[in-house]
N, CA, C and O atoms as a Tripos MOL2 file, in Angstrom:
@<TRIPOS>MOLECULE
protein
  164   163    41     0     0
PROTEIN
NO_CHARGES

@<TRIPOS>ATOM
      1 N          -5.4740   -9.3830   -3.6840 N.3       1 MET1
      2 CA         -7.5930   -8.8240   -3.0190 C.3       1 MET1
      3 C          -7.2630   -7.7900   -1.7020 C.2       1 MET1
      4 O          -6.2320   -7.7010   -1.0340 O.2       1 MET1
      5 N          -8.2670   -7.2090   -1.6180 N.am      2 PRO2
      6 CA         -8.6290   -7.0100   -0.1930 C.3       2 PRO2
      7 C          -9.0040   -7.1360    1.0110 C.2       2 PRO2
      8 O         -10.1770   -7.2020    1.3780 O.2       2 PRO2
      9 N          -8.2280   -7.1690    1.5650 N.am      3 LEU3
     10 CA         -9.4180   -7.9570    3.3050 C.3       3 LEU3
     11 C          -9.8670   -6.2360    3.8590 C.2       3 LEU3
     12 O          -9.5110   -5.1020    3.5360 O.2       3 LEU3
     13 N         -11.1120   -7.0000    5.1390 N.am      4 LEU4
     14 CA        -12.0800   -6.2210    6.0010 C.3       4 LEU4
     15 C         -12.2200   -6.5180    7.4050 C.2       4 LEU4
     16 O         -13.2010   -6.9640    7.9990 O.2       4 LEU4
     17 N         -11.2390   -6.2450    7.7790 N.am      5 LEU5
     18 CA        -10.6900   -7.0690    8.8000 C.3       5 LEU5
     19 C         -11.7420   -6.5990   10.0590 C.2       5 LEU5
     20 O         -11.7950   -5.4000   10.3350 O.2       5 LEU5
     21 N         -12.6990   -7.7200   10.9220 N.am      6 ASP6
     22 CA        -13.6080   -7.6630   11.6420 C.3       6 ASP6
     23 C         -13.3070   -6.9470   13.6040 C.2       6 ASP6
     24 O         -12.3570   -7.0090   14.3840 O.2       6 ASP6
     25 N         -14.5830   -6.3920   13.6620 N.am      7 GLN7
     26 CA        -13.6300   -5.8760   14.9200 C.3       7 GLN7
     27 C         -13.6530   -6.5590   15.8160 C.2       7 GLN7
     28 O         -13.7420   -6.0270   16.9230 O.2       7 GLN7
     29 N         -13.5740   -8.1620   15.7090 N.am      8 ASN8
     30 CA        -12.3800   -9.2510   16.5720 C.3       8 ASN8
     31 C         -10.9120   -9.1390   16.0280 C.2       8 ASN8
     32 O          -9.9400   -9.8120   16.3700 O.2       8 ASN8
     33 N         -10.9600   -8.4260   15.3730 N.am      9 LEU9
     34 CA         -9.1700   -9.3010   14.9340 C.3       9 LEU9
     35 C          -8.4120   -7.2650   15.1470 C.2       9 LEU9
     36 O          -8.8180   -6.1920   14.7010 O.2       9 LEU9
     37 N          -7.5770   -7.5340   15.7660 N.am     10 SER10
     38 CA         -6.9570   -6.2080   15.9530 C.3      10 SER10
     39 C          -6.5960   -5.2740   15.1470 C.2      10 SER10
     40 O          -5.7370   -5.6480   14.3490 O.2      10 SER10
     41 N          -6.9750   -4.0220   15.0300 N.am     11 TYR11
     42 CA         -6.3860   -3.9120   13.8600 C.3      11 TYR11
     43 C          -6.1580   -2.8670   13.5090 C.2      11 TYR11
     44 O          -6.7900   -1.9380   13.0060 O.2      11 TYR11
     45 N          -4.3460   -3.2260   14.0630 N.am     12 LYS12
     46 CA         -2.9090   -3.0290   14.1140 C.3      12 LYS12
     47 C          -2.2730   -4.2990   12.8540 C.2      12 LYS12
     48 O          -1.1130   -4.4740   12.4810 O.2      12 LYS12
     49 N          -3.7570   -5.1450   12.3660 N.am     13 LEU13
     50 CA         -2.8130   -6.5340   11.7060 C.3      13 LEU13
     51 C          -2.8600   -5.6980   10.8340 C.2      13 LEU13
     52 O          -1.9430   -5.9720   10.0600 O.2      13 LEU13
     53 N          -3.7810   -4.1830   10.2330 N.am     14 VAL14
     54 CA         -3.5980   -4.3670    8.5820 C.3      14 VAL14
     55 C          -1.9520   -3.6800    8.3050 C.2      14 VAL14
     56 O          -1.2890   -3.5760    7.2730 O.2      14 VAL14
     57 N          -1.8320   -3.5090    8.9220 N.am     15 ARG15
     58 CA          0.5950   -2.8970    8.8960 C.3      15 ARG15
     59 C           0.6590   -4.4980    8.5490 C.2      15 ARG15
     60 O           1.3270   -5.3170    7.9200 O.2      15 ARG15
     61 N           0.1670   -4.4480    8.9080 N.am     16 GLN16
     62 CA          0.9590   -6.1210    9.2420 C.3      16 GLN16
     63 C           1.0450   -6.5750    7.5240 C.2      16 GLN16
     64 O           2.0210   -6.6940    6.7830 O.2      16 GLN16
     65 N          -0.7400   -6.7990    7.2290 N.am     17 LEU17
     66 CA         -1.0190   -7.3440    5.7420 C.3      17 LEU17
     67 C          -0.8750   -7.0760    4.9020 C.2      17 LEU17
     68 O          -0.4050   -7.6950    3.9470 O.2      17 LEU17
     69 N          -1.4890   -5.3430    5.0510 N.am     18 GLU18
     70 CA         -0.8410   -4.9440    4.1130 C.3      18 GLU18
     71 C           0.2210   -4.9470    3.3930 C.2      18 GLU18
     72 O           0.2010   -3.8720    2.7930 O.2      18 GLU18
     73 N           1.2470   -5.5930    3.0660 N.am     19 SER19
     74 CA          2.4510   -6.0090    1.8530 C.3      19 SER19
     75 C           1.8420   -6.9940    0.7930 C.2      19 SER19
     76 O           2.0050   -6.9010   -0.4240 O.2      19 SER19
     77 N           0.7750   -8.4000    1.7590 N.am     20 TYR20
     78 CA          0.2900   -9.6380    1.0170 C.3      20 TYR20
     79 C          -0.6820   -8.9490    0.0890 C.2      20 TYR20
     80 O          -0.6560   -8.9170   -1.1410 O.2      20 TYR20
     81 N          -1.6140   -8.3600    0.9940 N.am     21 PHE21
     82 CA         -2.9040   -7.9010    0.7150 C.3      21 PHE21
     83 C          -2.7150   -5.7650    0.3040 C.2      21 PHE21
     84 O          -2.8360   -4.8770    1.1480 O.2      21 PHE21
     85 N          -2.5440   -5.6580   -0.5370 N.am     22 PRO22
     86 CA         -2.9260   -3.6810   -0.7050 C.3      22 PRO22
     87 C          -5.0140   -3.9370   -0.6350 C.2      22 PRO22
     88 O          -5.9790   -4.6410   -0.9320 O.2      22 PRO22
     89 N          -4.5170   -2.7070    0.0010 N.am     23 ALA23
     90 CA         -6.4040   -1.9090    0.9070 C.3      23 ALA23
     91 C          -6.5110   -2.7960    1.4830 C.2      23 ALA23
     92 O          -7.7160   -3.0090    1.3510 O.2      23 ALA23
     93 N          -6.3350   -3.1560    1.7660 N.am     24 THR24
     94 CA         -6.4250   -3.4520    4.1080 C.3      24 THR24
     95 C          -6.6570   -2.5790    4.0770 C.2      24 THR24
     96 O          -6.3070   -1.5070    3.5830 O.2      24 THR24
     97 N          -7.8160   -3.2700    5.0630 N.am     25 GLU25
     98 CA         -9.1230   -1.7540    5.9880 C.3      25 GLU25
     99 C          -9.0430   -2.6320    7.3290 C.2      25 GLU25
    100 O          -8.2400   -3.5610    7.4140 O.2      25 GLU25
    101 N         -10.1680   -2.1910    8.6720 N.am     26 HIS26
    102 CA        -10.2810   -2.3020    9.4560 C.3      26 HIS26
    103 C         -11.3210   -1.3290    9.7740 C.2      26 HIS26
    104 O         -11.0660   -0.1520   10.0280 O.2      26 HIS26
    105 N         -12.6670   -1.9030    9.7560 N.am     27 VAL27
    106 CA        -13.6810   -1.5030   10.4440 C.3      27 VAL27
    107 C         -13.2540   -0.5700   11.5790 C.2      27 VAL27
    108 O         -13.9590    0.4390   11.5880 O.2      27 VAL27
    109 N         -12.6880   -0.5800   12.1640 N.am     28 LYS28
    110 CA        -12.1270    0.3240   13.9110 C.3      28 LYS28
    111 C         -12.2660    1.7300   13.0070 C.2      28 LYS28
    112 O         -13.2210    2.5070   12.9960 O.2      28 LYS28
    113 N         -10.7940    1.8270   12.1210 N.am     29 LEU29
    114 CA        -10.2700    2.4730   11.3140 C.3      29 LEU29
    115 C         -11.2610    3.3260    9.9900 C.2      29 LEU29
    116 O         -10.9890    4.4880    9.6870 O.2      29 LEU29
    117 N         -12.7140    2.3410    9.1160 N.am     30 LEU30
    118 CA        -13.3610    3.4380    9.2300 C.3      30 LEU30
    119 C         -14.9050    3.6560    9.5040 C.2      30 LEU30
    120 O         -15.9190    3.8800    8.8430 O.2      30 LEU30
    121 N         -14.3860    3.3870   11.4340 N.am     31 GLY31
    122 CA        -15.3870    4.2960   12.0080 C.3      31 GLY31
    123 C         -17.5330    4.0270   11.3410 C.2      31 GLY31
    124 O         -18.5670    4.6370   11.0690 O.2      31 GLY31
    125 N         -16.6780    2.1680   11.4760 N.am     32 MET32
    126 CA        -17.8250    0.9360   11.0390 C.3      32 MET32
    127 C         -17.5460    0.3630   12.0010 C.2      32 MET32
    128 O         -17.6960   -0.8480   12.1660 O.2      32 MET32
    129 N         -17.2220    0.9240   12.5670 N.am     33 GLU33
    130 CA        -17.6810    0.0160   13.8860 C.3      33 GLU33
    131 C         -18.8850   -0.7060   14.3660 C.2      33 GLU33
    132 O         -18.9090   -1.9260   14.2020 O.2      33 GLU33
    133 N         -19.9690   -0.0630   14.9830 N.am     34 GLU34
    134 CA        -20.7230   -0.0280   15.0300 C.3      34 GLU34
    135 C         -22.4710   -0.7350   13.1290 C.2      34 GLU34
    136 O         -23.5860   -1.1620   12.8320 O.2      34 GLU34
    137 N         -21.4950   -0.3760   12.8200 N.am     35 THR35
    138 CA        -22.3200   -1.2020   11.7070 C.3      35 THR35
    139 C         -22.9970   -2.6590   11.2730 C.2      35 THR35
    140 O         -22.3430   -3.6060   11.7090 O.2      35 THR35
    141 N         -23.9360   -2.9560   10.6590 N.am     36 ALA36
    142 CA        -24.4970   -4.3360   11.1380 C.3      36 ALA36
    143 C         -23.3170   -4.6760   10.1200 C.2      36 ALA36
    144 O         -22.6010   -4.0640    9.3280 O.2      36 ALA36
    145 N         -23.6150   -6.8190   10.8570 N.am     37 ASP37
    146 CA        -22.2310   -7.7630    9.6740 C.3      37 ASP37
    147 C         -22.9140   -7.5420    7.8790 C.2      37 ASP37
    148 O         -22.4190   -7.4650    6.7550 O.2      37 ASP37
    149 N         -23.9630   -7.5160    8.3310 N.am     38 ARG38
    150 CA        -24.8760   -7.8310    6.9100 C.3      38 ARG38
    151 C         -24.9990   -7.1170    5.7620 C.2      38 ARG38
    152 O         -25.3490   -7.4540    4.6300 O.2      38 ARG38
    153 N         -24.6250   -5.9800    6.2710 N.am     39 LEU39
    154 CA        -24.3890   -4.3780    5.4550 C.3      39 LEU39
    155 C         -22.9750   -4.7310    5.8760 C.2      39 LEU39
    156 O         -23.0980   -4.9840    7.0740 O.2      39 LEU39
    157 N         -22.0350   -4.8460    5.6350 N.am     40 ILE40
    158 CA        -20.5040   -4.7110    5.7690 C.3      40 ILE40
    159 C         -20.0740   -5.5770    5.1000 C.2      40 ILE40
    160 O         -18.8930   -5.4860    4.7630 O.2      40 ILE40
    161 N         -21.1080   -7.0910    4.5240 N.am     41 TRP41
    162 CA        -21.1370   -8.2410    3.3950 C.3      41 TRP41
    163 C         -21.2300   -7.7440    2.4750 C.2      41 TRP41
    164 O         -21.2770   -8.3900    1.4270 O.2      41 TRP41
@<TRIPOS>BOND
     1     1     2 1
     2     2     3 1
     3     3     4 2
     4     3     5 am
     5     5     6 1
     6     6     7 1
     7     7     8 2
     8     7     9 am
     9     9    10 1
    10    10    11 1
    11    11    12 2
    12    11    13 am
    13    13    14 1
    14    14    15 1
    15    15    16 2
    16    15    17 am
    17    17    18 1
    18    18    19 1
    19    19    20 2
    20    19    21 am
    21    21    22 1
    22    22    23 1
    23    23    24 2
    24    23    25 am
    25    25    26 1
    26    26    27 1
    27    27    28 2
    28    27    29 am
    29    29    30 1
    30    30    31 1
    31    31    32 2
    32    31    33 am
    33    33    34 1
    34    34    35 1
    35    35    36 2
    36    35    37 am
    37    37    38 1
    38    38    39 1
    39    39    40 2
    40    39    41 am
    41    41    42 1
    42    42    43 1
    43    43    44 2
    44    43    45 am
    45    45    46 1
    46    46    47 1
    47    47    48 2
    48    47    49 am
    49    49    50 1
    50    50    51 1
    51    51    52 2
    52    51    53 am
    53    53    54 1
    54    54    55 1
    55    55    56 2
    56    55    57 am
    57    57    58 1
    58    58    59 1
    59    59    60 2
    60    59    61 am
    61    61    62 1
    62    62    63 1
    63    63    64 2
    64    63    65 am
    65    65    66 1
    66    66    67 1
    67    67    68 2
    68    67    69 am
    69    69    70 1
    70    70    71 1
    71    71    72 2
    72    71    73 am
    73    73    74 1
    74    74    75 1
    75    75    76 2
    76    75    77 am
    77    77    78 1
    78    78    79 1
    79    79    80 2
    80    79    81 am
    81    81    82 1
    82    82    83 1
    83    83    84 2
    84    83    85 am
    85    85    86 1
    86    86    87 1
    87    87    88 2
    88    87    89 am
    89    89    90 1
    90    90    91 1
    91    91    92 2
    92    91    93 am
    93    93    94 1
    94    94    95 1
    95    95    96 2
    96    95    97 am
    97    97    98 1
    98    98    99 1
    99    99   100 2
   100    99   101 am
   101   101   102 1
   102   102   103 1
   103   103   104 2
   104   103   105 am
   105   105   106 1
   106   106   107 1
   107   107   108 2
   108   107   109 am
   109   109   110 1
   110   110   111 1
   111   111   112 2
   112   111   113 am
   113   113   114 1
   114   114   115 1
   115   115   116 2
   116   115   117 am
   117   117   118 1
   118   118   119 1
   119   119   120 2
   120   119   121 am
   121   121   122 1
   122   122   123 1
   123   123   124 2
   124   123   125 am
   125   125   126 1
   126   126   127 1
   127   127   128 2
   128   127   129 am
   129   129   130 1
   130   130   131 1
   131   131   132 2
   132   131   133 am
   133   133   134 1
   134   134   135 1
   135   135   136 2
   136   135   137 am
   137   137   138 1
   138   138   139 1
   139   139   140 2
   140   139   141 am
   141   141   142 1
   142   142   143 1
   143   143   144 2
   144   143   145 am
   145   145   146 1
   146   146   147 1
   147   147   148 2
   148   147   149 am
   149   149   150 1
   150   150   151 1
   151   151   152 2
   152   151   153 am
   153   153   154 1
   154   154   155 1
   155   155   156 2
   156   155   157 am
   157   157   158 1
   158   158   159 1
   159   159   160 2
   160   159   161 am
   161   161   162 1
   162   162   163 1
   163   163   164 2
@<TRIPOS>SUBSTRUCTURE
     1 MET1         2 RESIDUE 1 A MET
     2 PRO2         6 RESIDUE 1 A PRO
     3 LEU3        10 RESIDUE 1 A LEU
     4 LEU4        14 RESIDUE 1 A LEU
     5 LEU5        18 RESIDUE 1 A LEU
     6 ASP6        22 RESIDUE 1 A ASP
     7 GLN7        26 RESIDUE 1 A GLN
     8 ASN8        30 RESIDUE 1 A ASN
     9 LEU9        34 RESIDUE 1 A LEU
    10 SER10       38 RESIDUE 1 A SER
    11 TYR11       42 RESIDUE 1 A TYR
    12 LYS12       46 RESIDUE 1 A LYS
    13 LEU13       50 RESIDUE 1 A LEU
    14 VAL14       54 RESIDUE 1 A VAL
    15 ARG15       58 RESIDUE 1 A ARG
    16 GLN16       62 RESIDUE 1 A GLN
    17 LEU17       66 RESIDUE 1 A LEU
    18 GLU18       70 RESIDUE 1 A GLU
    19 SER19       74 RESIDUE 1 A SER
    20 TYR20       78 RESIDUE 1 A TYR
    21 PHE21       82 RESIDUE 1 A PHE
    22 PRO22       86 RESIDUE 1 A PRO
    23 ALA23       90 RESIDUE 1 A ALA
    24 THR24       94 RESIDUE 1 A THR
    25 GLU25       98 RESIDUE 1 A GLU
    26 HIS26      102 RESIDUE 1 A HIS
    27 VAL27      106 RESIDUE 1 A VAL
    28 LYS28      110 RESIDUE 1 A LYS
    29 LEU29      114 RESIDUE 1 A LEU
    30 LEU30      118 RESIDUE 1 A LEU
    31 GLY31      122 RESIDUE 1 A GLY
    32 MET32      126 RESIDUE 1 A MET
    33 GLU33      130 RESIDUE 1 A GLU
    34 GLU34      134 RESIDUE 1 A GLU
    35 THR35      138 RESIDUE 1 A THR
    36 ALA36      142 RESIDUE 1 A ALA
    37 ASP37      146 RESIDUE 1 A ASP
    38 ARG38      150 RESIDUE 1 A ARG
    39 LEU39      154 RESIDUE 1 A LEU
    40 ILE40      158 RESIDUE 1 A ILE
    41 TRP41      162 RESIDUE 1 A TRP
């Protein structure tokens, strides 16, 4: 199950979670820092 981490969580968590949750991403790494939560959902 892939995860999308919110900007309130550190982007550094992506590396730590990848082995448990492949395809984990962070909004910062995707350039989505200013994207409305509703669109992310």
